[in-house]
Z-matrix of the N, CA and C atoms (Angstrom, degrees):
N
C 1 1.443
C 2 1.532 1 108.12
N 3 1.315 2 116.41 1 132.28
C 4 1.470 3 121.69 2 177.50
C 5 1.522 4 108.22 3 -95.52
N 6 1.345 5 115.50 4 125.20
C 7 1.454 6 121.75 5 -178.76
C 8 1.523 7 111.23 6 -111.54
N 9 1.317 8 115.29 7 138.73
C 10 1.465 9 121.29 8 168.34
C 11 1.522 10 105.13 9 -102.48
N 12 1.327 11 116.94 10 110.21
C 13 1.461 12 122.15 11 -175.53
C 14 1.511 13 108.62 12 -108.92
N 15 1.339 14 115.16 13 122.25
C 16 1.463 15 121.43 14 -179.82
C 17 1.521 16 109.26 15 -127.14
N 18 1.322 17 116.63 16 140.57
C 19 1.466 18 121.33 17 174.13
C 20 1.515 19 109.58 18 -150.84
N 21 1.313 20 114.85 19 163.99
C 22 1.464 21 122.97 20 174.75
C 23 1.528 22 112.31 21 54.28
N 24 1.328 23 117.47 22 41.36
C 25 1.465 24 120.45 23 178.02
C 26 1.524 25 111.45 24 -78.01
N 27 1.317 26 118.29 25 -29.91
C 28 1.471 27 123.56 26 179.03
C 29 1.533 28 110.72 27 47.38
N 30 1.323 29 115.50 28 57.58
C 31 1.470 30 121.72 29 -175.05
C 32 1.523 31 113.85 30 -67.09
N 33 1.332 32 117.58 31 -12.17
C 34 1.476 33 118.56 32 174.47
C 35 1.520 34 111.17 33 -67.15
N 36 1.331 35 117.40 34 -14.45
C 37 1.468 36 121.65 35 -179.67
C 38 1.532 37 113.36 36 -104.61
N 39 1.315 38 118.15 37 -9.59
C 40 1.461 39 119.10 38 -178.58
C 41 1.513 40 111.74 39 173.83
N 42 1.309 41 116.26 40 -178.44
C 43 1.472 42 120.67 41 -176.68
C 44 1.520 43 110.90 42 -96.10
N 45 1.307 44 115.42 43 166.80
C 46 1.452 45 122.30 44 178.11
C 47 1.521 46 107.23 45 -142.37
N 48 1.326 47 115.83 46 129.63
C 49 1.449 48 120.78 47 177.08
C 50 1.511 49 108.43 48 -93.07
N 51 1.311 50 116.97 49 120.91
C 52 1.465 51 122.22 50 -179.25
C 53 1.517 52 108.66 51 -67.02
N 54 1.321 53 117.34 52 128.25
C 55 1.480 54 119.45 53 179.99
C 56 1.526 55 110.65 54 -63.23
N 57 1.301 56 115.55 55 144.17
C 58 1.464 57 121.90 56 178.09
C 59 1.516 58 108.79 57 -87.18
N 60 1.323 59 116.11 58 81.72
C 61 1.457 60 122.36 59 179.80
C 62 1.523 61 108.68 60 -128.35
N 63 1.322 62 115.79 61 163.62
C 64 1.458 63 121.39 62 179.56
C 65 1.528 64 108.41 63 -86.44
N 66 1.326 65 117.57 64 130.41
C 67 1.466 66 121.51 65 177.88
C 68 1.514 67 109.63 66 -150.91
N 69 1.329 68 114.72 67 157.54
C 70 1.465 69 121.39 68 178.43
C 71 1.526 70 111.61 69 -99.50
N 72 1.334 71 116.36 70 -26.51
C 73 1.464 72 121.20 71 179.91
C 74 1.523 73 108.72 72 -154.43
N 75 1.329 74 114.72 73 156.83
C 76 1.470 75 121.62 74 -179.19
C 77 1.529 76 108.04 75 -113.19
N 78 1.330 77 115.62 76 133.50
C 79 1.457 78 121.73 77 173.58
C 80 1.506 79 107.98 78 -113.65
N 81 1.331 80 116.65 79 118.46
C 82 1.465 81 121.69 80 173.98
C 83 1.518 82 105.63 81 -101.51
N 84 1.336 83 116.16 82 105.67
C 85 1.460 84 122.38 83 -168.57
C 86 1.527 85 112.94 84 -101.71
N 87 1.315 86 117.04 85 49.03
C 88 1.446 87 121.87 86 169.17
C 89 1.512 88 116.30 87 90.92
N 90 1.331 89 113.47 88 153.56
C 91 1.471 90 124.56 89 179.68
C 92 1.529 91 110.35 90 56.39
N 93 1.331 92 115.21 91 49.86
C 94 1.452 93 121.94 92 -179.91
C 95 1.529 94 110.03 93 -93.51
N 96 1.348 95 117.45 94 -49.75
C 97 1.468 96 121.64 95 -174.28
C 98 1.518 97 109.16 96 -155.88
N 99 1.318 98 117.56 97 146.05
C 100 1.458 99 123.49 98 173.62
C 101 1.521 100 107.00 99 -108.85
N 102 1.332 101 118.70 100 124.51
C 103 1.455 102 128.78 101 -6.86
C 104 1.529 103 110.95 102 -77.15
N 105 1.328 104 116.38 103 172.17
C 106 1.460 105 121.76 104 -175.32
C 107 1.515 106 114.86 105 -60.15
N 108 1.347 107 117.22 106 -31.01
C 109 1.460 108 119.60 107 179.60
C 110 1.526 109 111.65 108 -61.05
N 111 1.329 110 116.83 109 -30.77
C 112 1.467 111 120.46 110 178.59
C 113 1.524 112 111.27 111 -67.42
N 114 1.309 113 117.40 112 -30.22
C 115 1.475 114 120.92 113 179.94
C 116 1.527 115 110.33 114 -62.48
N 117 1.321 116 116.09 115 -42.64
C 118 1.459 117 120.02 116 -178.38
C 119 1.531 118 111.61 117 -71.64
N 120 1.329 119 115.85 118 -38.13
C 121 1.492 120 118.50 119 176.04
C 122 1.519 121 110.16 120 -64.95
N 123 1.344 122 116.88 121 -38.87
C 124 1.468 123 120.50 122 176.76
C 125 1.526 124 110.08 123 -62.09
N 126 1.337 125 117.19 124 -40.81
C 127 1.471 126 121.43 125 -178.74
C 128 1.516 127 111.68 126 -61.29
N 129 1.313 128 117.41 127 -33.12
C 130 1.470 129 121.29 128 -176.29
C 131 1.530 130 112.88 129 -94.42
N 132 1.312 131 117.04 130 -3.96
C 133 1.457 132 119.73 131 178.43
C 134 1.529 133 109.31 132 -62.97
N 135 1.295 134 116.50 133 140.53
C 136 1.468 135 121.33 134 -179.44
C 137 1.535 136 109.38 135 -55.03
N 138 1.311 137 115.47 136 136.55
C 139 1.452 138 120.45 137 178.08
C 140 1.520 139 113.82 138 94.51
N 141 1.323 140 118.18 139 -13.85
C 142 1.464 141 119.46 140 177.11
C 143 1.528 142 109.71 141 -86.47
N 144 1.325 143 117.35 142 -78.44
C 145 1.458 144 120.59 143 -178.74
C 146 1.516 145 112.16 144 -122.94
N 147 1.313 146 117.50 145 5.84
C 148 1.453 147 120.45 146 -179.43
C 149 1.505 148 113.17 147 76.95
N 150 1.293 149 116.77 148 -179.39
C 151 1.453 150 122.04 149 -176.75
C 152 1.528 151 113.19 150 -85.86
N 153 1.326 152 117.17 151 -21.05
C 154 1.461 153 118.53 152 -170.12
C 155 1.523 154 115.46 153 -110.67
N 156 1.309 155 119.96 154 -18.02
C 157 1.456 156 120.76 155 -179.24
C 158 1.530 157 109.54 156 -63.15
N 159 1.330 158 118.30 157 128.88
C 160 1.461 159 119.54 158 176.99
C 161 1.534 160 109.56 159 -63.70
N 162 1.338 161 114.98 160 133.38
C 163 1.457 162 121.55 161 178.59
C 164 1.525 163 108.33 162 -121.24
N 165 1.337 164 116.18 163 127.74
C 166 1.448 165 123.60 164 175.05
C 167 1.527 166 106.71 165 -110.92
N 168 1.348 167 115.49 166 126.97
C 169 1.474 168 119.82 167 -178.40
C 170 1.523 169 109.23 168 -121.92
N 171 1.354 170 114.81 169 122.50
C 172 1.452 171 122.44 170 175.03
C 173 1.536 172 105.59 171 -114.34
N 174 1.336 173 117.97 172 111.00
C 175 1.471 174 119.18 173 -178.84
C 176 1.534 175 112.49 174 -63.20
N 177 1.313 176 115.22 175 141.90
C 178 1.461 177 121.13 176 170.98
C 179 1.517 178 108.25 177 -95.29
N 180 1.309 179 117.24 178 -173.75
C 181 1.471 180 119.19 179 -179.92
C 182 1.518 181 111.78 180 -67.44
N 183 1.335 182 118.83 181 -30.39
C 184 1.457 183 120.41 182 -176.81
C 185 1.527 184 112.85 183 -69.05
N 186 1.323 185 118.16 184 -26.97
C 187 1.463 186 120.38 185 -180.00
C 188 1.530 187 111.76 186 -62.14
N 189 1.326 188 117.11 187 -18.63
C 190 1.464 189 121.57 188 -178.90
C 191 1.529 190 112.73 189 -96.56
N 192 1.348 191 118.17 190 -4.97
C 193 1.444 192 120.39 191 178.37
C 194 1.524 193 109.57 192 -60.24
N 195 1.305 194 116.26 193 150.69
C 196 1.473 195 123.59 194 177.85
C 197 1.522 196 112.02 195 64.03
N 198 1.330 197 117.78 196 22.15
C 199 1.463 198 119.85 197 -178.89
C 200 1.505 199 111.74 198 -149.22
N 201 1.324 200 114.35 199 178.50
C 202 1.453 201 123.07 200 174.83
C 203 1.517 202 106.78 201 -103.84
N 204 1.316 203 117.94 202 135.08
C 205 1.445 204 122.58 203 -171.75
C 206 1.530 205 113.69 204 -48.03
N 207 1.318 206 117.58 205 -58.18
C 208 1.474 207 120.90 206 -176.23
C 209 1.532 208 111.48 207 -64.82
N 210 1.321 209 117.72 208 -39.11
C 211 1.467 210 120.75 209 178.32
C 212 1.512 211 109.75 210 -65.52
N 213 1.318 212 117.56 211 -43.25
C 214 1.466 213 121.50 212 179.54
C 215 1.525 214 110.82 213 -61.95
N 216 1.332 215 117.47 214 -41.70
C 217 1.462 216 121.35 215 178.56
C 218 1.521 217 110.99 216 -62.72
N 219 1.336 218 117.26 217 -42.40
C 220 1.466 219 120.86 218 177.90
C 221 1.525 220 111.09 219 -62.53
N 222 1.328 221 116.38 220 -45.65
C 223 1.472 222 120.88 221 179.03
C 224 1.524 223 110.89 222 -61.34
N 225 1.340 224 116.80 223 -42.51
C 226 1.462 225 119.62 224 178.82
C 227 1.524 226 111.11 225 -66.00
N 228 1.329 227 117.76 226 -38.44
C 229 1.475 228 120.38 227 179.24
C 230 1.530 229 110.46 228 -63.42
N 231 1.336 230 117.45 229 -43.38
C 232 1.475 231 121.32 230 178.64
C 233 1.527 232 110.65 231 -62.96
N 234 1.321 233 115.73 232 -45.28
C 235 1.466 234 120.59 233 -179.99
C 236 1.524 235 110.99 234 -65.34
N 237 1.305 236 117.18 235 -39.10
C 238 1.472 237 120.78 236 179.07
C 239 1.520 238 110.74 237 -59.39
N 240 1.333 239 115.41 238 -45.00
C 241 1.478 240 118.80 239 179.52
C 242 1.524 241 111.29 240 -63.91
N 243 1.329 242 117.44 241 -44.18
C 244 1.463 243 119.83 242 -177.84
C 245 1.524 244 113.11 243 -71.07
N 246 1.338 245 116.87 244 -25.73
C 247 1.478 246 120.96 245 -178.92
C 248 1.518 247 112.55 246 -99.12
N 249 1.342 248 117.85 247 -1.12
C 250 1.466 249 121.64 248 -178.09
C 251 1.524 250 110.99 249 59.26
N 252 1.331 251 115.79 250 50.96
C 253 1.460 252 123.16 251 177.70
C 254 1.524 253 107.58 252 -116.96
N 255 1.324 254 117.28 253 139.83
C 256 1.470 255 121.79 254 175.66
C 257 1.521 256 108.35 255 -83.38
N 258 1.330 257 117.55 256 108.40
C 259 1.455 258 122.79 257 179.07
C 260 1.530 259 109.10 258 -92.71
N 261 1.317 260 116.51 259 122.31
C 262 1.458 261 122.07 260 179.21
C 263 1.524 262 107.56 261 -112.34
N 264 1.351 263 115.74 262 94.81
C 265 1.466 264 118.62 263 -173.31
C 266 1.544 265 112.55 264 -145.77
N 267 1.284 266 124.10 265 56.87
C 268 1.458 267 126.92 266 -13.10
C 269 1.513 268 109.22 267 -80.86
N 270 1.322 269 114.58 268 168.19
C 271 1.453 270 117.71 269 178.96
C 272 1.513 271 111.47 270 177.13
N 273 1.334 272 112.45 271 -173.82
C 274 1.456 273 119.83 272 179.25
C 275 1.515 274 109.08 273 -141.16
N 276 1.322 275 115.50 274 155.05
C 277 1.459 276 122.13 275 175.08
C 278 1.522 277 106.61 276 -142.45
N 279 1.320 278 115.49 277 141.74
C 280 1.465 279 120.39 278 175.48
C 281 1.520 280 106.95 279 -116.28
N 282 1.325 281 115.30 280 119.43
C 283 1.465 282 122.10 281 -178.32
C 284 1.524 283 107.25 282 -125.11
N 285 1.314 284 116.21 283 119.63
C 286 1.482 285 121.69 284 179.39
C 287 1.529 286 111.65 285 50.89
N 288 1.333 287 115.96 286 40.13
C 289 1.452 288 121.08 287 177.23
C 290 1.519 289 115.42 288 81.86
N 291 1.318 290 117.57 289 0.73
C 292 1.475 291 121.91 290 178.95
C 293 1.531 292 108.47 291 -102.38
N 294 1.326 293 116.34 292 127.90
C 295 1.467 294 121.34 293 -178.88
C 296 1.526 295 110.12 294 -95.15
N 297 1.324 296 115.05 295 126.23
C 298 1.456 297 122.34 296 177.55
C 299 1.520 298 108.48 297 -110.62
N 300 1.324 299 117.13 298 131.28
C 301 1.463 300 123.18 299 175.39
C 302 1.510 301 108.38 300 -117.26
N 303 1.321 302 117.55 301 142.87
C 304 1.459 303 118.75 302 179.69
C 305 1.515 304 112.57 303 -158.91
N 306 1.332 305 114.26 304 155.25
C 307 1.455 306 122.22 305 174.26
C 308 1.521 307 108.22 306 -162.92
N 309 1.309 308 115.80 307 159.31
C 310 1.462 309 121.22 308 175.35
C 311 1.518 310 108.20 309 -76.06
N 312 1.318 311 116.68 310 132.63
C 313 1.460 312 121.27 311 176.37
C 314 1.520 313 109.18 312 -92.22
N 315 1.309 314 116.36 313 132.19
C 316 1.452 315 121.89 314 -179.11
C 317 1.514 316 109.18 315 -118.74
N 318 1.316 317 116.95 316 146.23
C 319 1.456 318 122.37 317 175.36
C 320 1.500 319 108.93 318 -83.72
N 321 1.313 320 117.66 319 137.97
C 322 1.446 321 121.88 320 175.37
C 323 1.523 322 108.45 321 -95.14
N 324 1.331 323 115.79 322 99.22
C 325 1.471 324 120.21 323 -178.63
C 326 1.534 325 112.34 324 -72.93
N 327 1.321 326 117.48 325 -4.76
C 328 1.456 327 119.23 326 178.27
C 329 1.526 328 112.63 327 -88.50
N 330 1.321 329 117.50 328 -8.58
C 331 1.456 330 119.90 329 177.36
C 332 1.527 331 110.16 330 -70.82
N 333 1.332 332 118.07 331 139.86
C 334 1.464 333 118.47 332 176.43
C 335 1.544 334 109.29 333 -67.47
N 336 1.300 335 115.32 334 141.85
C 337 1.469 336 120.60 335 -178.92
C 338 1.517 337 108.46 336 -103.66
N 339 1.319 338 116.20 337 129.19
C 340 1.454 339 120.55 338 -178.37
C 341 1.532 340 109.46 339 -102.48
N 342 1.321 341 116.29 340 131.41
C 343 1.451 342 120.82 341 -179.95
C 344 1.518 343 110.36 342 -86.27
N 345 1.326 344 117.12 343 175.18
C 346 1.472 345 121.43 344 178.92
C 347 1.524 346 111.99 345 -60.67
N 348 1.323 347 115.64 346 -28.02
C 349 1.471 348 118.90 347 -179.25
C 350 1.521 349 111.82 348 -83.43
N 351 1.341 350 116.16 349 -5.64
C 352 1.454 351 119.19 350 178.16
C 353 1.513 352 113.95 351 95.11
N 354 1.327 353 118.04 352 -4.18
C 355 1.459 354 119.60 353 -179.45
C 356 1.541 355 110.27 354 -83.51
N 357 1.308 356 116.27 355 150.68
C 358 1.452 357 120.86 356 178.48
C 359 1.520 358 110.30 357 -88.36
N 360 1.317 359 115.89 358 139.78
C 361 1.462 360 121.84 359 178.64
C 362 1.515 361 107.11 360 -109.92
N 363 1.316 362 116.87 361 135.13
C 364 1.458 363 117.94 362 179.20
C 365 1.535 364 110.41 363 -70.66
N 366 1.310 365 115.24 364 153.06
C 367 1.464 366 122.07 365 -174.63
C 368 1.525 367 112.16 366 -57.32
N 369 1.323 368 116.61 367 -44.84
C 370 1.474 369 119.55 368 -176.40
C 371 1.524 370 110.83 369 -61.61
N 372 1.315 371 117.41 370 -45.49
C 373 1.460 372 120.85 371 178.74
C 374 1.520 373 111.62 372 -63.22
N 375 1.329 374 116.85 373 -41.90
C 376 1.460 375 120.83 374 -179.99
C 377 1.519 376 111.55 375 -64.32
N 378 1.341 377 116.43 376 -40.93
C 379 1.453 378 119.90 377 -179.55
C 380 1.525 379 111.06 378 -68.80
N 381 1.327 380 117.25 379 -36.92
C 382 1.464 381 120.32 380 176.90
C 383 1.523 382 110.05 381 -63.90
N 384 1.320 383 116.13 382 -42.33
C 385 1.459 384 120.30 383 179.50
C 386 1.519 385 110.82 384 -63.88
N 387 1.321 386 117.30 385 -35.39
C 388 1.454 387 120.92 386 -179.65
C 389 1.525 388 110.97 387 -87.66
N 390 1.330 389 117.32 388 -0.69
C 391 1.471 390 123.70 389 -178.60
C 392 1.526 391 110.51 390 56.40
N 393 1.330 392 115.56 391 44.75
C 394 1.461 393 122.12 392 178.49
C 395 1.516 394 107.50 393 -110.31
N 396 1.317 395 115.38 394 136.47
C 397 1.458 396 120.08 395 176.38
C 398 1.515 397 108.30 396 -129.80
N 399 1.312 398 116.57 397 129.94
C 400 1.463 399 120.98 398 178.84
C 401 1.512 400 109.35 399 -98.13
N 402 1.316 401 115.82 400 140.65
C 403 1.444 402 121.91 401 173.33
C 404 1.514 403 106.35 402 -117.61
N 405 1.316 404 116.60 403 85.71
C 406 1.457 405 121.25 404 -175.92
C 407 1.524 406 109.61 405 -115.68
N 408 1.344 407 117.18 406 93.19
C 409 1.445 408 117.66 407 176.10
C 410 1.525 409 110.82 408 -64.57
N 411 1.306 410 116.54 409 161.96
C 412 1.464 411 120.85 410 -177.12
C 413 1.534 412 111.97 411 -58.48
N 414 1.316 413 117.51 412 -23.91
C 415 1.459 414 121.00 413 -177.92
C 416 1.529 415 113.18 414 -83.81
N 417 1.338 416 117.85 415 2.38
C 418 1.458 417 120.69 416 -177.97
C 419 1.521 418 110.17 417 -80.50
N 420 1.314 419 116.39 418 92.24
C 421 1.462 420 122.03 419 177.05
C 422 1.515 421 109.25 420 -142.40
N 423 1.293 422 115.60 421 160.69
C 424 1.461 423 122.57 422 171.71
C 425 1.513 424 107.78 423 -114.72
N 426 1.318 425 117.15 424 149.33
C 427 1.459 426 120.39 425 178.73
C 428 1.516 427 109.54 426 -55.68
N 429 1.323 428 116.38 427 128.24
C 430 1.458 429 120.55 428 177.59
C 431 1.504 430 115.02 429 77.06
N 432 1.324 431 118.50 430 5.49
C 433 1.462 432 121.18 431 -178.09
C 434 1.525 433 109.22 432 -114.12
N 435 1.303 434 115.71 433 158.30
C 436 1.462 435 118.86 434 176.14
C 437 1.521 436 108.62 435 -73.29
N 438 1.307 437 115.95 436 158.18
C 439 1.455 438 120.56 437 -179.51
C 440 1.518 439 110.02 438 -67.01
N 441 1.338 440 116.12 439 142.37
C 442 1.458 441 120.98 440 -175.60
C 443 1.519 442 113.58 441 -84.98
N 444 1.319 443 118.41 442 -21.11
C 445 1.467 444 119.15 443 -176.96
C 446 1.508 445 111.51 444 -102.89
């Protein structure tokens, strides 16, 4: 099976011309468009991958920007059905006998960070150094998962 694999297109900042290559299926491997539902509509737009090419979409972290996790997932699921896109968030798709598995990978900011010298850095200091700020309200949880904040 020939795959066209695309990721990190960040189409909210500009356009992307789909390469004219032969493929059996398209894999959109995250950070395609904000919000994620736009990525699937872009995939089905005439001139991109056509109406019939199987498209597998695995959201990256950027697909959830400007949204609430559970709401974004619901919107992406609805769009996936209407656009005939295989959404793996997490999930699986079988295309021509090939099984695809996918999920969004998240960083665990609660893990201790070890420096080159072997000392542990606390999460708050590490995030400040990386200029990362989390906005995790108390309601940010997934079914069966520990709370993120």
